[in-house]
GUMAR-846128 format. One record per atom (N, C-alpha, C): atom name; residue in three letters; x, y, z. Coordinates in steps of 0.02 Angstrom, whole numbers, padded with zeros to 5 digits. Layout:
N
 at  aa     px     py     pz
 CA ala      X      Y      Z
...
***
This chain:
324
 at  aa     px     py     pz
  N unk  00043 -00060  00000
 CA unk  00000  00000  00000
  C unk  00045  00062  00000
  N unk  00028  00107 -00044
 CA unk  00070  00167 -00049
  C unk  00057  00213  00010
  N unk  00104  00258  00023
 CA unk  00099  00307  00078
  C unk  00039  00352  00069
  N unk  00025  00371  00005
 CA unk -00030  00417 -00007
  C unk -00098  00385  00005
  N unk -00103  00317 -00004
 CA unk -00166  00284  00008
  C unk -00178  00275  00082
  N unk -00125  00264  00121
 CA unk -00131  00258  00194
  C unk -00148  00326  00225
  N unk -00119  00378  00199
 CA unk -00130  00446  00224
  C unk -00153  00489  00165
  N unk -00219  00485  00150
 CA unk -00243  00518  00089
  C unk -00232  00593  00089
  N unk -00229  00624  00150
 CA unk -00217  00696  00151
  C unk -00183  00714  00216
  N unk -00125  00742  00215
 CA unk -00090  00766  00274
  C unk -00091  00842  00274
  N unk -00099  00871  00335
 CA unk -00100  00944  00341
  C unk -00032  00972  00322
  N unk -00034  01023  00282
 CA unk  00027  01060  00269
  C unk  00036  01112  00324
  N unk  00094  01140  00328
 CA unk  00108  01191  00379
  C unk  00062  01251  00371
  N unk  00048  01270  00309
 CA unk  00004  01327  00296
  C unk -00066  01313  00321
  N unk -00092  01252  00306
 CA unk -00159  01234  00328
  C unk -00164  01234  00405
  N unk -00112  01207  00437
 CA unk -00111  01205  00510
  C unk -00113  01275  00539
  N unk -00075  01320  00510
 CA unk -00074  01389  00533
  C unk -00141  01422  00523
  N unk -00175  01406  00468
 CA unk -00242  01434  00455
  C unk -00291  01411  00508
  N unk -00289  01345  00525
 CA unk -00334  01318  00576
  C unk -00321  01352  00643
  N unk -00257  01358  00661
 CA unk -00240  01391  00724
  C unk -00265  01464  00725
  N unk -00258  01497  00668
 CA unk -00282  01566  00663
  C unk -00357  01571  00672
  N unk -00394  01523  00641
 CA unk -00467  01523  00649
  C unk -00487  01512  00721
  N unk -00453  01465  00755
 CA unk -00467  01452  00825
  C unk -00454  01514  00867
  N unk -00398  01548  00853
 CA unk -00381  01609  00891
  C unk -00434  01663  00881
  N unk -00459  01670  00820
 CA unk -00512  01719  00806
  C unk -00575  01702  00844
  N unk -00594  01637  00843
 CA unk -00654  01616  00879
  C unk -00647  01629  00954
  N unk -00588  01615  00981
 CA unk -00577  01628  01053
  C unk -00584  01703  01067
  N unk -00555  01743  01022
 CA unk -00560  01816  01031
  C unk -00631  01841  01029
  N unk -00673  01808  00988
 CA unk -00744  01827  00984
  C unk -00783  01804  01045
  N unk -00769  01742  01066
 CA unk -00808  01712  01119
  C unk -00787  01733  01190
  N unk -00723  01750  01199
 CA unk -00698  01765  01266
  C unk -00735  01822  01300
  N unk -00747  01879  01265
 CA unk -00786  01932  01298
  C unk -00855  01909  01319
  N unk -00886  01867  01276
 CA unk -00953  01842  01292
  C unk -00950  01797  01353
  N unk -00898  01754  01356
 CA unk -00890  01709  01414
  C unk -00877  01749  01478
  N unk -00835  01801  01472
 CA unk -00821  01843  01531
  C unk -00884  01879  01554
  N unk -00924  01902  01506
 CA unk -00987  01936  01523
  C unk -01034  01887  01557
  N unk -01038  01825  01533
 CA unk -01081  01775  01563
  C unk -01057  01757  01633
  N unk -00991  01754  01642
 CA unk -00963  01739  01708
  C unk -00980  01794  01758
  N unk -00974  01856  01737
 CA unk -00990  01912  01781
  C unk -01065  01914  01797
  N unk -01106  01898  01746
 CA unk -01178  01896  01758
  C unk -01195  01843  01809
  N unk -01160  01786  01805
 CA unk -01172  01732  01854
  C unk -01153  01754  01924
  N unk -01098  01791  01930
 CA unk -01078  01815  01996
  C unk -01127  01867  02023
  N unk -01154  01908  01979
 CA unk -01204  01956  01999
  C unk -01266  01920  02027
  N unk -01284  01865  01994
 CA unk -01342  01826  02016
  C unk -01329  01795  02085
  N unk -01268  01769  02095
 CA unk -01251  01740  02160
  C unk -01253  01794  02215
  N unk -01227  01853  02198
 CA unk -01228  01909  02245
  C unk -01300  01927  02264
  N unk -01344  01930  02214
 CA unk -01414  01944  02228
  C unk -01446  01890  02272
  N unk -01426  01829  02260
 CA unk -01451  01774  02302
  C unk -01428  01783  02374
  N unk -01365  01804  02384
 CA unk -01339  01819  02452
  C unk -01383  01871  02486
  N unk -01397  01925  02449
 CA unk -01434  01980  02478
  C unk -01507  01961  02491
  N unk -01535  01918  02450
 CA unk -01603  01894  02463
  C unk -01605  01853  02527
  N unk -01552  01812  02538
 CA unk -01548  01774  02600
  C unk -01541  01821  02659
  N unk -01502  01874  02652
 CA unk -01497  01924  02705
  C unk -01564  01958  02717
  N unk -01601  01971  02663
 CA unk -01667  02001  02670
  C unk -01714  01957  02709
  N unk -01710  01891  02698
 CA unk -01751  01844  02736
  C unk -01732  01845  02809
  N unk -01666  01845  02823
 CA unk -01643  01848  02893
  C unk -01664  01914  02926
  N unk -01661  01968  02888
 CA unk -01681  02034  02913
  C unk -01754  02034  02934
  N unk -01797  02007  02892
 CA unk -01869  02007  02908
  C unk -01883  01959  02966
  N unk -01846  01903  02971
 CA unk -01855  01857  03027
  C unk -01835  01891  03093
  N unk -01781  01928  03091
 CA unk -01759  01965  03151
  C unk -01813  02015  03173
  N unk -01839  02053  03125
 CA unk -01890  02102  03142
  C unk -01953  02069  03169
  N unk -01970  02012  03142
 CA unk -02028  01975  03168
  C unk -02017  01952  03240
  N unk -01958  01925  03252
 CA unk -01942  01900  03320
  C unk -01941  01955  03371
  N unk -01920  02016  03351
 CA unk -01913  02071  03398
  C unk -01967  02125  03388
  N unk -02023  02103  03361
 CA unk -02083  02145  03354
  C unk -02069  02211  03318
  N unk -02028  02207  03268
 CA unk -02015  02265  03226
  C unk -01962  02312  03251
  N unk -01934  02298  03310
 CA unk -01882  02342  03337
  C unk -01818  02337  03295
  N unk -01791  02394  03275
 CA unk -01730  02395  03235
  C unk -01670  02377  03278
  N unk -01617  02350  03247
 CA unk -01558  02331  03286
  C unk -01520  02391  03313
  N unk -01486  02381  03369
 CA unk -01442  02433  03396
  C unk -01381  02441  03352
  N unk -01348  02497  03358
 CA unk -01286  02509  03321
  C unk -01227  02491  03367
  N unk -01203  02431  03360
 CA unk -01146  02409  03401
  C unk -01081  02420  03364
  N unk -01033  02449  03398
 CA unk -00966  02456  03369
  C unk -00914  02444  03422
  N unk -00910  02488  03472
 CA unk -00858  02482  03523
  C unk -00887  02503  03590
  N unk -00870  02466  03642
 CA unk -00892  02485  03708
  C unk -00851  02448  03761
  N unk -00850  02477  03821
 CA unk -00819  02443  03878
  C unk -00871  02396  03908
  N unk -00848  02348  03945
 CA unk -00894  02300  03976
  C unk -00937  02336  04028
  N unk -01004  02331  04023
 CA unk -01047  02362  04073
  C unk -01034  02332  04142
  N unk -01055  02367  04193
 CA unk -01046  02342  04262
  C unk -01076  02273  04269
  N unk -01038  02228  04297
 CA unk -01063  02160  04307
  C unk -01052  02113  04248
  N unk -01026  02140  04193
 CA unk -01013  02098  04134
  C unk -00939  02081  04130
  N unk -00925  02019  04112
 CA unk -00856  01999  04101
  C unk -00833  02019  04031
  N unk -00768  02016  04019
 CA unk -00742  02031  03952
  C unk -00771  01984  03900
  N unk -00778  01921  03918
 CA unk -00806  01872  03871
  C unk -00879  01890  03854
  N unk -00917  01911  03904
 CA unk -00987  01931  03891
  C unk -00990  01992  03847
  N unk -00947  02041  03859
 CA unk -00945  02100  03817
  C unk -00928  02082  03745
  N unk -00877  02040  03736
 CA unk -00859  02020  03668
  C unk -00917  01984  03633
  N unk -00953  01944  03670
 CA unk -01010  01908  03640
  C unk -01064  01957  03619
  N unk -01077  02008  03661
 CA unk -01127  02059  03644
  C unk -01108  02095  03579
  N unk -01044  02115  03574
 CA unk -01021  02151  03515
  C unk -01023  02106  03453
  N unk -01000  02044  03460
 CA unk -00996  01998  03403
  C unk -01065  01981  03376
  N unk -01112  01969  03422
 CA unk -01179  01950  03400
  C unk -01224  02011  03386
  N unk -01211  02066  03419
 CA unk -01253  02125  03411
  C unk -01239  02164  03348
  N unk -01177  02159  03322
 CA unk -01160  02192  03259
  C unk -01202  02161  03203
  N unk -01219  02200  03152
 CA unk -01266  02175  03101
  C unk -01242  02112  03067
  N unk -01176  02105  03059
 CA unk -01149  02042  03031
  C unk -01168  01984  03076
  N unk -01160  01993  03142
 CA unk -01176  01940  03189
  C unk -01249  01923  03191
  N unk -01292  01974  03185
 CA unk -01365  01962  03184
  C unk -01383  01917  03125
  N unk -01357  01933  03066
 CA unk -01373  01892  03008
  C unk -01345  01821  03016
  N unk -01285  01816  03044
 CA unk -01254  01751  03055
  C unk -01296  01709  03102
  N unk -01325  01740  03153
 CA unk -01368  01704  03199
  C unk -01433  01681  03166
  N unk -01451  01712  03110
 CA unk -01511  01692  03073
  C unk -01492  01651  03011
  N unk -01438  01612  03019
 CA unk -01418  01562  02970
  C unk -01392  01589  02904
  N unk -01369  01652  02904
 CA unk -01334  01677  02846
  C unk -01260  01659  02855
  N unk -01234  01616  02812
 CA unk -01166  01592  02820
  C unk -01115  01646  02805
  N unk -01054  01635  02828
 CA unk -01001  01684  02816
  C unk -00987  01692  02742
  N unk -00996  01639  02702
 CA unk -00984  01645  02630
  C unk -01036  01689  02597
  N unk -01096  01692  02625
 CA unk -01149  01734  02597
  C unk -01139  01807  02615
  N unk -01093  01821  02659
 CA unk -01077  01890  02677
  C unk -01021  01917  02632
  N unk -01004  01879  02581
 CA unk -00951  01899  02534
  C unk -00980  01896  02463
  N unk -00975  01951  02427
 CA unk -00994  01952  02357
  C unk -00942  01910  02318
  N unk -00963  01867  02271
 CA unk -00915  01827  02233
  C unk -00867  01869  02191
  N unk -00883  01933  02180
 CA unk -00836  01977  02145
  C unk -00784  02006  02193
  N unk -00794  01998  02258
 CA unk -00748  02028  02306
  C unk -00737  01979  02364
  N unk -00710  01921  02348
 CA unk -00699  01870  02399
  C unk -00636  01882  02441
  N unk -00583  01904  02408
 CA unk -00519  01912  02443
  C unk -00517  01978  02481
  N unk -00497  01977  02545
 CA unk -00493  02039  02583
  C unk -00437  02084  02559
  N unk -00448  02149  02564
 CA unk -00396  02197  02544
  C unk -00334  02184  02587
  N unk -00275  02177  02557
 CA unk -00216  02156  02595
  C unk -00178  02214  02627
  N unk -00205  02274  02625
 CA unk -00169  02330  02653
  C unk -00219  02377  02687
  N unk -00192  02424  02726
 CA unk -00233  02473  02761
  C unk -00239  02535  02717
  N unk -00298  02545  02688
 CA unk -00307  02602  02641
  C unk -00294  02669  02675
  N unk -00309  02674  02740
 CA unk -00300  02738  02774
  C unk -00227  02758  02778
  N unk -00182  02709  02771
 CA unk -00110  02725  02776
  C unk -00084  02760  02713
  N unk -00124  02760  02660
 CA unk -00101  02790  02597
  C unk -00111  02865  02592
  N unk -00142  02895  02642
 CA unk -00151  02967  02643
  C unk -00206  02992  02598
  N unk -00247  02946  02570
 CA unk -00300  02967  02524
  C unk -00367  02976  02559
  N unk -00367  02970  02625
 CA unk -00429  02980  02661
  C unk -00471  02918  02669
  N unk -00445  02860  02649
 CA unk -00483  02798  02655
  C unk -00490  02775  02727
  N unk -00531  02725  02738
 CA unk -00542  02698  02805
  C unk -00494  02641  02817
  N unk -00484  02623  02880
 CA unk -00438  02570  02898
  C unk -00463  02502  02874
  N unk -00429  02474  02825
 CA unk -00449  02410  02799
  C unk -00506  02414  02749
  N unk -00522  02474  02725
 CA unk -00576  02481  02676
  C unk -00561  02440  02614
  N unk -00612  02410  02584
 CA unk -00603  02367  02526
  C unk -00602  02406  02461
  N unk -00610  02370  02407
 CA unk -00613  02399  02340
  C unk -00672  02367  02304
  N unk -00680  02384  02240
 CA unk -00733  02353  02201
  C unk -00726  02278  02198
  N unk -00664  02253  02201
 CA unk -00653  02181  02193
  C unk -00614  02152  02252
  N unk -00615  02186  02308
 CA unk -00587  02160  02371
  C unk -00636  02174  02427
  N unk -00642  02127  02472
 CA unk -00684  02139  02531
  C unk -00647  02184  02580
  N unk -00685  02218  02624
 CA unk -00653  02256  02677
  C unk -00624  02207  02728
  N unk -00577  02230  02767
 CA unk -00538  02185  02809
  C unk -00532  02212  02880
  N unk -00565  02178  02928
 CA unk -00563  02200  02997
  C unk -00495  02196  03030
  N unk -00449  02160  02999
 CA unk -00382  02152  03028
  C unk -00347  02219  03041
  N unk -00362  02268  02999
 CA unk -00325  02331  03002
  C unk -00352  02380  03054
  N unk -00404  02361  03091
 CA unk -00428  02404  03144
  C unk -00374  02410  03198
  N unk -00366  02470  03225
 CA unk -00314  02481  03276
  C unk -00342  02479  03347
  N unk -00408  02484  03355
 CA unk -00438  02479  03421
  C unk -00483  02419  03423
  N unk -00488  02388  03482
 CA unk -00531  02330  03489
  C unk -00556  02327  03561
  N unk -00611  02293  03574
 CA unk -00650  02256  03525
  C unk -00699  02302  03489
  N unk -00709  02289  03425
 CA unk -00759  02323  03385
  C unk -00797  02271  03346
  N unk -00849  02292  03310
 CA unk -00893  02244  03277
  C unk -00860  02200  03226
  N unk -00804  02223  03197
 CA unk -00771  02182  03146
  C unk -00703  02157  03169
  N unk -00684  02169  03232
 CA unk -00620  02143  03256
  C unk -00618  02140  03332
  N unk -00613  02079  03358
 CA unk -00602  02070  03430
  C unk -00527  02069  03445
  N unk -00489  02036  03400
 CA unk -00416  02037  03403
  C unk -00391  02016  03334
  N unk -00325  02016  03325
 CA unk -00296  02002  03260
  C unk -00272  01930  03253
  N unk -00293  01886  03296
 CA unk -00266  01818  03296
  C unk -00278  01782  03230
  N unk -00340  01784  03205
 CA unk -00356  01748  03143
  C unk -00425  01769  03119
  N unk -00439  01756  03056
 CA unk -00505  01769  03029
  C unk -00556  01724  03065
  N unk -00610  01753  03089
 CA unk -00662  01715  03124
  C unk -00726  01720  03083
  N unk -00746  01665  03052
 CA unk -00806  01663  03012
  C unk -00865  01631  03049
  N unk -00855  01619  03114
 CA unk -00906  01585  03153
  C unk -00945  01635  03197
  N unk -00995  01609  03232
 CA unk -01034  01649  03279
  C unk -01005  01644  03349
  N unk -00948  01612  03356
 CA unk -00917  01600  03421
  C unk -00868  01657  03438
  N unk -00889  01702  03481
 CA unk -00847  01759  03500
  C unk -00786  01738  03540
  N unk -00789  01680  03573
 CA unk -00733  01658  03614
  C unk -00671  01643  03572
  N unk -00680  01634  03507
 CA unk -00623  01622  03462
  C unk -00585  01687  03447
  N unk -00615  01744  03463
 CA unk -00583  01808  03447
  C unk -00580  01817  03372
  N unk -00527  01851  03349
 CA unk -00517  01860  03278
  C unk -00553  01920  03248
  N unk -00556  01921  03182
 CA unk -00584  01978  03146
  C unk -00629  01954  03090
  N unk -00666  02001  03060
 CA unk -00712  01986  03006
  C unk -00690  02019  02941
  N unk -00713  01990  02885
 CA unk -00707  02023  02820
  C unk -00777  02024  02789
  N unk -00788  02069  02742
 CA unk -00854  02072  02711
  C unk -00853  02114  02647
  N unk -00904  02104  02606
 CA unk -00910  02140  02543
  C unk -00970  02187  02542
  N unk -01007  02189  02598
 CA unk -01069  02227  02599
  C unk -01068  02279  02655
  N unk -01110  02330  02647
 CA unk -01117  02382  02697
  C unk -01190  02387  02720
  N unk -01200  02422  02775
 CA unk -01267  02431  02805
  C unk -01283  02505  02807
  N unk -01346  02521  02792
 CA unk -01369  02591  02795
  C unk -01377  02609  02869
  N unk -01328  02645  02896
 CA unk -01328  02661  02967
  C unk -01385  02705  02990
  N unk -01421  02736  02944
 CA unk -01478  02778  02963
  C unk -01538  02737  02985
  N unk -01533  02670  02978
 CA unk -01588  02626  02999
  C unk -01576  02598  03069
  N unk -01515  02602  03094
 CA unk -01502  02577  03161
  C unk -01546  02612  03212
  N unk -01563  02575  03265
 CA unk -01592  02608  03324
  C unk -01535  02645  03357
  N unk -01539  02712  03360
 CA unk -01483  02751  03385
  C unk -01479  02748  03461
  N unk -01418  02751  03486
 CA unk -01407  02747  03558
  C unk -01423  02812  03592
  N unk -01433  02809  03657
 CA unk -01445  02869  03697
  C unk -01380  02907  03708
  N unk -01381  02959  03748
 CA unk -01322  03002  03757
  C unk -01260  02966  03779
  N unk -01266  02912  03822
 CA unk -01206  02879  03844
  C unk -01188  02819  03801
  N unk -01229  02804  03752
 CA unk -01215  02748  03708
  C unk -01216  02681  03743
  N unk -01245  02678  03802
 CA unk -01243  02617  03842
  C unk -01292  02565  03815
  N unk -01282  02505  03837
 CA unk -01323  02448  03814
  C unk -01358  02418  03874
  N unk -01422  02403  03867
 CA unk -01460  02380  03925
  C unk -01457  02305  03937
  N unk -01419  02269  03896
 CA unk -01409  02198  03907
  C unk -01460  02154  03874
  N unk -01509  02182  03838
 CA unk -01560  02142  03805
  C unk -01544  02139  03731
  N unk -01523  02081  03707
 CA unk -01504  02075  03637
  C unk -01562  02094  03592
  N unk -01551  02144  03550
 CA unk -01603  02165  03503
  C unk -01662  02199  03536
  N unk -01653  02218  03598
 CA unk -01708  02248  03635
  C unk -01729  02315  03608
  N unk -01788  02340  03628
 CA unk -01815  02401  03600
  C unk -01785  02465  03627
  N unk -01744  02461  03679
 CA unk -01718  02524  03707
  C unk -01650  02513  03739
  N unk -01612  02568  03745
 CA unk -01548  02565  03779
  C unk -01557  02593  03850
  N unk -01502  02606  03883
 CA unk -01506  02627  03953
  C unk -01544  02692  03962
  N unk -01542  02735  03910
 CA unk -01575  02800  03914
  C unk -01643  02800  03881
  N unk -01661  02744  03850
 CA unk -01721  02742  03808
  C unk -01718  02799  03757
  N unk -01657  02812  03734
 CA unk -01646  02870  03691
  C unk -01651  02853  03617
  N unk -01669  02901  03578
 CA unk -01671  02892  03506
  C unk -01662  02961  03473
  N unk -01620  02963  03423
 CA unk -01609  03026  03388
  C unk -01668  03042  03344
  N unk -01695  03101  03352
 CA unk -01752  03122  03312
  C unk -01729  03143  03243
  N unk -01760  03116  03190
 CA unk -01740  03137  03123
  C unk -01750  03212  03112
  N unk -01702  03243  03084
 CA unk -01707  03314  03068
  C unk -01687  03325  02996
  N unk -01716  03374  02965
 CA unk -01700  03390  02896
  C unk -01627  03412  02891
  N unk -01586  03376  02852
 CA unk -01515  03393  02849
  C unk -01499  03456  02809
  N unk -01549  03485  02777
 CA unk -01535  03545  02737
  C unk -01521  03527  02665
  N unk -01526  03575  02622
 CA unk -01521  03563  02551
  C unk -01456  03529  02531
  N unk -01401  03552  02555
 CA unk -01337  03523  02535
  C unk -01300  03492  02592
  N unk -01332  03485  02649
 CA unk -01298  03462  02709
  C unk -01291  03387  02712
  N unk -01259  03364  02765
 CA unk -01251  03293  02777
  C unk -01317  03264  02801
  N unk -01326  03199  02789
 CA unk -01392  03169  02797
  C unk -01396  03122  02857
  N unk -01367  03140  02913
 CA unk -01374  03100  02972
  C unk -01444  03110  03001
  N unk -01490  03068  02980
 CA unk -01560  03073  03001
  C unk -01587  03003  03010
  N unk -01601  02984  03071
 CA unk -01621  02916  03085
  C unk -01696  02906  03076
  N unk -01715  02847  03050
 CA unk -01785  02833  03038
  C unk -01824  02826  03103
  N unk -01794  02798  03154
 CA unk -01830  02787  03217
  C unk -01811  02720  03246
  N unk -01853  02696  03291
 CA unk -01837  02634  03326
  C unk -01874  02573  03302
  N unk -01922  02582  03256
 CA unk -01963  02526  03234
  C unk -01967  02525  03158
  N unk -01973  02465  03129
 CA unk -01976  02459  03057
  C unk -02037  02496  03028
  N unk -02088  02506  03069
 CA unk -02147  02543  03045
  C unk -02130  02615  03027
  N unk -02074  02641  03056
 CA unk -02053  02709  03041
  C unk -02009  02714  02979
  N unk -01991  02657  02951
 CA unk -01950  02655  02890
  C unk -01997  02652  02830
  N unk -02006  02709  02797
 CA unk -02054  02714  02743
  C unk -02024  02751  02683
  N unk -02043  02730  02621
 CA unk -02073  02666  02604
  C unk -02021  02611  02604
  N unk -02036  02555  02634
 CA unk -01987  02503  02645
  C unk -01957  02476  02580
  N unk -01995  02475  02526
 CA unk -01970  02450  02462
  C unk -01919  02496  02430
  N unk -01910  02557  02457
 CA unk -01863  02605  02428
  C unk -01805  02621  02475
  N unk -01806  02593  02535
 CA unk -01753  02609  02584
  C unk -01700  02554  02582
  N unk -01638  02570  02562
 CA unk -01585  02520  02561
  C unk -01563  02501  02631
  N unk -01549  02437  02642
 CA unk -01525  02413  02706
  C unk -01454  02386  02700
  N unk -01444  02338  02655
 CA unk -01379  02306  02646
  C unk -01362  02308  02571
  N unk -01299  02321  02555
 CA unk -01282  02333  02484
  C unk -01208  02322  02473
  N unk -01188  02312  02410
 CA unk -01118  02308  02392
  C unk -01083  02371  02415
  N unk -01026  02362  02450
 CA unk -00992  02421  02478
  C unk -00920  02404  02494
  N unk -00878  02455  02497
 CA unk -00808  02447  02517
  C unk -00799  02454  02592
  N unk -00854  02467  02629
 CA unk -00850  02474  02702
  C unk -00913  02447  02734
  N unk -00911  02433  02798
 CA unk -00966  02398  02831
  C unk -01027  02442  02843
  N unk -01022  02508  02833
 CA unk -01078  02552  02851
  C unk -01075  02617  02810
  N unk -01132  02648  02802
 CA unk -01137  02714  02772
  C unk -01183  02757  02814
  N unk -01157  02813  02838
 CA unk -01198  02863  02872
  C unk -01170  02932  02853
  N unk -01206  02983  02872
 CA unk -01181  03052  02863
  C unk -01165  03067  02790
  N unk -01205  03040  02744
 CA unk -01196  03054  02674
  C unk -01220  03124  02656
  N unk -01187  03155  02609
 CA unk -01209  03219  02585
  C unk -01263  03209  02533
  N unk -01323  03236  02546
 CA unk -01379  03228  02499
  C unk -01369  03273  02438
  N unk -01359  03337  02449
 CA unk -01351  03383  02394
  C unk -01414  03391  02353
  N unk -01407  03418  02294
 CA unk -01463  03429  02248
  C unk -01440  03411  02178
  N unk -01487  03405  02130
 CA unk -01466  03392  02061
  C unk -01419  03445  02034
  N unk -01430  03508  02056
 CA unk -01387  03563  02034
  C unk -01321  03566  02072
  N unk -01320  03539  02133
 CA unk -01260  03542  02174
  C unk -01251  03475  02210
  N unk -01233  03422  02172
 CA unk -01225  03356  02202
  C unk -01160  03352  02242
  N unk -01152  03302  02284
 CA unk -01089  03294  02321
  C unk -01032  03279  02273
  N unk -00970  03293  02293
 CA unk -00913  03278  02250
  C unk -00912  03205  02229
  N unk -00898  03193  02167
 CA unk -00896  03124  02141
  C unk -00831  03091  02161
  N unk -00831  03024  02169
 CA unk -00768  02989  02182
  C unk -00721  02995  02123
  N unk -00655  02990  02134
 CA unk -00607  02996  02079
  C unk -00610  02938  02030
  N unk -00637  02881  02053
 CA unk -00641  02822  02010
  C unk -00696  02777  02038
  N unk -00710  02723  02003
 CA unk -00761  02676  02025
  C unk -00731  02610  02049
  N unk -00666  02611  02065
 CA unk -00631  02551  02088
  C unk -00631  02546  02164
  N unk -00648  02602  02198
 CA unk -00645  02602  02271
  C unk -00576  02618  02298
  N unk -00528  02629  02255
 CA unk -00460  02644  02276
  C unk -00452  02719  02289
  N unk -00420  02736  02344
 CA unk -00405  02806  02358
  C unk -00466  02848  02371
  N unk -00523  02817  02388
 CA unk -00583  02856  02401
  C unk -00587  02875  02474
  N unk -00622  02928  02488
 CA unk -00622  02956  02555
  C unk -00680  02930  02596
  N unk -00671  02932  02661
 CA unk -00726  02917  02707
  C unk -00759  02983  02725
  N unk -00787  02988  02785
 CA unk -00818  03051  02805
  C unk -00886  03061  02773
  N unk -00901  03124  02757
 CA unk -00968  03141  02733
  C unk -00984  03112  02665
  N unk -00933  03099  02625
 CA unk -00946  03073  02557
  C unk -00956  02997  02559
  N unk -01005  02975  02598
 CA unk -01016  02904  02607
  C unk -01035  02868  02543
  N unk -01060  02904  02494
 CA unk -01079  02870  02432
  C unk -01019  02844  02393
  N unk -00960  02868  02409
 CA unk -00900  02843  02376
  C unk -00890  02769  02391
  N unk -00917  02747  02447
 CA unk -00908  02678  02468
  C unk -00947  02628  02426
  N unk -01004  02649  02398
 CA unk -01043  02602  02357
  C unk -01045  02622  02284
  N unk -01017  02678  02265
 CA unk -01012  02696  02194
  C unk -00952  02661  02165
  N unk -00959  02596  02155
 CA unk -00904  02553  02132
  C unk -00929  02511  02073
  N unk -00883  02495  02028
 CA unk -00901  02456  01969
  C unk -00895  02382  01984
  N unk -00927  02359  02037
 CA unk -00923  02288  02055
  C unk -00963  02244  02008
  N unk -01020  02269  01986
 CA unk -01063  02232  01938
  C unk -01074  02276  01878
  N unk -01021  02291  01842
 CA unk -01025  02341  01789
  C unk -01034  02409  01821
  N unk -01082  02447  01798
 CA unk -01097  02512  01829
  C unk -01159  02505  01874
  N unk -01157  02455  01917
 CA unk -01214  02444  01962
  C unk -01192  02407  02024
  N unk -01234  02408  02075
 CA unk -01224  02369  02136
  C unk -01289  02332  02151
  N unk -01284  02282  02194
 CA unk -01343  02246  02217
  C unk -01363  02272  02286
  N unk -01428  02276  02297
 CA unk -01454  02307  02358
  C unk -01511  02265  02387
  N unk -01510  02256  02454
 CA unk -01566  02226  02490
  C unk -01604  02283  02524
  N unk -01669  02285  02514
 CA unk -01710  02340  02539
  C unk -01745  02320  02605
  N unk -01774  02370  02637
 CA unk -01803  02360  02704
  C unk -01861  02311  02704
  N unk -01894  02300  02647
 CA unk -01948  02251  02645
  C unk -01923  02180  02632
  N unk -01856  02173  02625
 CA unk -01826  02107  02616
  C unk -01810  02088  02544
  N unk -01834  02125  02494
 CA unk -01819  02107  02425
  C unk -01751  02135  02405
  N unk -01721  02106  02354
 CA unk -01655  02128  02329
  C unk -01658  02139  02255
  N unk -01621  02189  02230
 CA unk -01619  02202  02159
  C unk -01554  02237  02140
  N unk -01541  02238  02076
 CA unk -01482  02271  02049
  C unk -01499  02344  02035
  N unk -01455  02390  02057
 CA unk -01468  02462  02049
  C unk -01409  02495  02014
  N unk -01423  02531  01960
 CA unk -01371  02568  01925
  C unk -01340  02621  01971
  N unk -01275  02633  01965
 CA unk -01241  02681  02008
  C unk -01274  02750  02004
  N unk -01295  02769  01945
 CA unk -01326  02834  01937
  C unk -01392  02839  01975
  N unk -01423  02781  01989
 CA unk -01488  02780  02023
  C unk -01484  02768  02098
  N unk -01422  02761  02124
 CA unk -01416  02747  02196
  C unk -01442  02803  02239
  N unk -01443  02865  02213
 CA unk -01470  02921  02252
  C unk -01546  02927  02243
  N unk -01575  02884  02201
 CA unk -01647  02882  02195
  C unk -01678  02842  02253
  N unk -01637  02802  02287
 CA unk -01661  02765  02346
  C unk -01668  02813  02404
  N unk -01707  02794  02453
 CA unk -01721  02838  02510
  C unk -01676  02819  02568
  N unk -01619  02853  02574
 CA unk -01570  02836  02624
  C unk -01589  02859  02694
  N unk -01627  02913  02699
 CA unk -01648  02940  02764
  C unk -01721  02963  02758
  N unk -01753  02980  02814
 CA unk -01823  03003  02810
  C unk -01831  03066  02769
  N unk -01780  03108  02765
 CA unk -01786  03172  02730
  C unk -01745  03173  02665
  N unk -01730  03115  02639
 CA unk -01688  03111  02580
  C unk -01724  03139  02519
  N unk -01687  03181  02480
 CA unk -01713  03208  02417
  C unk -01685  03167  02360
  N unk -01724  03125  02328
 CA unk -01698  03081  02276
  C unk -01685  03117  02210
  N unk -01633  03097  02176
 CA unk -01618  03121  02109
  C unk -01564  03076  02079
  N unk -01553  03081  02015
 CA unk -01503  03040  01980
  C unk -01435  03073  01985
  N unk -01384  03034  02000
 CA unk -01315  03059  02000
  C unk -01290  03063  01928
  N unk -01267  03121  01908
 CA unk -01243  03129  01839
  C unk -01170  03149  01835
  N unk -01136  03150  01892
 CA unk -01066  03172  01892
  C unk -01017  03116  01906
  N unk -01040  03053  01901
 CA unk -00995  02997  01915
  C unk -00945  02987  01860
  N unk -00884  02965  01876
 CA unk -00834  02953  01824
  C unk -00856  02896  01779
  N unk -00827  02893  01719
 CA unk -00846  02841  01671
  C unk -00819  02773  01690
  N unk -00764  02772  01728
 CA unk -00735  02707  01747
  C unk -00698  02713  01813
***
């Protein structure tokens, strides 16, 4: 049998190069589509996380008769409380801990686009960032806190993804909480010892006041979910580079707050410009949000100011955001 009959057609070098070229072109065409599909899948997982948080949020409110959670961050042990008891109060009373107690796992507290914690302290860069603040694609990191115990760090021993405060450690996360929904503490900020209870030692609550046309928006809804209106428009938990947003500048369509320098979350400031923390390109030009009624949806960055952040919030579209 001749060689040509055994191998009726062998690829020439030119033909092989043509096939390789066609494959390369196909990969070039399909890769952006595959990347887009991958990001869309991650957005869906993130929305699923927030829906689970919304379920936990509504369960908490049902169990505590609509009373909003206290704002736990840092405190000394009350009289008669041990250090271990204080740490447990802080760990479970912080909003992360509340969700964890309602079966929201530590993995669900991380957006799939921002799983890895930021490996450095953003505040050390002189750009006005917060200690351990995250980015669009990094979670915030409690390790960088310098004072303890606080809601995201009892100590620096190790990452603690459990509900067990006795393990110490710190937390990481990809989401923030609308601090204007917290039940605000009384003048001494003391805690009455009742987890999720309706009042603190002073039975105090900050009365919402109109922040003014261009002023900061520290205005609390009140102590009960019935005071949070309309619930379908009030953001509670959302994609963010920090664990909380308060004191945001409302501004007006003619005089909006200063825009962030970029949508990556890098080099952005804390303080009154709280919107810099969630104006990030984590899901394209949008973030995912869980609202006070428990539902979750994707919101374009330009529409984030259309949500009702405080009782006196003036909604409008942001038109001064950077392109990338």
